[in-house]
C-alpha positions as CSV (number, residue, x, y, z in Angstrom):
1,M,32.4,-120.6,-75.4
2,N,32.2,-119.6,-71.8
3,I,29.6,-121.6,-69.8
4,K,28.6,-120.3,-66.4
5,N,26.9,-122.4,-63.7
6,E,24.8,-119.7,-62.1
7,V,21.1,-119.9,-61.1
8,T,18.6,-117.8,-59.1
9,L,15.5,-119.5,-57.7
10,T,12.8,-118.0,-55.6
11,G,10.3,-119.8,-53.5
12,R,9.3,-120.8,-49.9
13,L,11.3,-122.9,-47.5
14,A,9.7,-126.3,-47.3
15,D,11.2,-127.0,-43.8
16,D,13.2,-125.1,-41.2
17,V,16.9,-125.1,-42.3
18,E,19.0,-127.7,-40.8
19,P,22.4,-126.5,-39.4
20,I,25.3,-128.5,-40.6
21,H,27.9,-127.0,-38.4
22,K,28.0,-124.0,-35.9
23,R,30.9,-122.2,-34.2
24,S,30.8,-121.8,-30.5
25,D,29.6,-118.2,-31.0
26,N,26.4,-119.5,-32.7
27,T,27.7,-118.5,-36.2
28,L,26.6,-121.0,-38.7
29,I,29.3,-122.4,-40.9
30,G,26.7,-124.1,-43.1
31,F,23.1,-125.3,-43.3
32,R,20.8,-127.0,-45.7
33,G,17.2,-126.9,-46.6
34,R,14.6,-127.4,-49.3
35,L,13.0,-124.8,-51.4
36,G,9.4,-125.3,-52.7
37,Y,8.3,-123.8,-56.0
38,T,5.4,-124.0,-58.5
39,D,6.5,-125.8,-61.7
40,P,5.2,-124.7,-65.2
41,K,2.4,-127.3,-65.0
42,G,1.1,-125.9,-61.7
43,G,2.4,-128.7,-59.5
44,T,4.9,-128.3,-56.6
45,G,8.5,-129.0,-57.0
46,W,11.4,-129.2,-54.5
47,I,15.1,-128.6,-54.7
48,S,17.5,-129.2,-51.9
49,F,20.2,-126.6,-51.2
50,T,23.3,-126.2,-49.1
51,C,24.8,-122.9,-48.0
52,W,28.2,-122.4,-46.5
53,S,28.2,-118.9,-45.1
54,P,30.8,-117.9,-42.4
55,S,29.0,-114.6,-41.8
56,Q,25.5,-116.0,-41.4
57,N,24.3,-115.9,-37.7
58,E,21.4,-118.2,-36.8
59,D,19.7,-115.3,-34.9
60,D,20.0,-112.9,-37.9
61,A,17.4,-114.2,-40.4
62,P,14.2,-116.1,-39.9
63,L,15.1,-119.0,-42.2
64,Q,12.0,-121.0,-41.1
65,K,9.5,-123.1,-42.9
66,G,7.3,-121.0,-45.1
67,A,9.7,-118.1,-45.5
68,S,9.8,-116.6,-48.9
69,I,13.5,-116.5,-50.1
70,E,15.7,-115.9,-53.2
71,I,18.7,-118.2,-53.6
72,K,21.6,-117.6,-55.8
73,G,24.2,-120.2,-56.5
74,A,25.3,-123.1,-58.7
75,L,23.7,-126.4,-59.6
76,G,25.3,-129.5,-58.2
77,F,24.6,-133.2,-58.3
78,D,24.2,-135.5,-55.4
79,S,24.0,-139.3,-55.3
80,W,23.4,-141.7,-52.4
81,E,22.1,-145.1,-51.5
82,K,18.9,-145.6,-49.4
83,D,17.3,-149.0,-48.5
84,G,19.6,-150.6,-51.1
85,Q,18.5,-148.3,-53.9
86,K,20.8,-145.8,-55.6
87,R,19.2,-142.3,-55.7
88,Q,20.3,-139.1,-57.4
89,A,19.2,-135.5,-57.3
90,V,20.1,-132.1,-58.6
91,T,21.0,-129.8,-55.8
92,L,21.8,-126.1,-55.4
93,V,25.0,-124.8,-53.7
94,A,23.9,-121.4,-52.5
95,T,26.2,-118.5,-52.5
96,S,23.6,-116.1,-51.2
97,I,20.2,-116.3,-49.7
98,T,17.9,-113.2,-49.4
99,I,14.6,-113.1,-47.5
100,A,12.0,-111.9,-50.0
101,E,9.1,-109.8,-49.1
């Protein structure tokens, strides 16, 4: 059996994307953000994503809060400690982000 870890999500950016690292020519090496979506029960859900894209330029796409986007990538798992409590979350490692219209 061949199992693939591929997902496509659509929704709106919950926040402006946060650059992780930029080159001197303003090319983003990577950025992170949160995607908001409506869950099957009508509530709002959030998933964090990280995108490593050497060709993405910060001035090329309006990846700002409220933008409607489609993200393709693979699910990942993140764990950290905050205020002495262990936390965990499913994340999305994006391979492509498209501005939806």
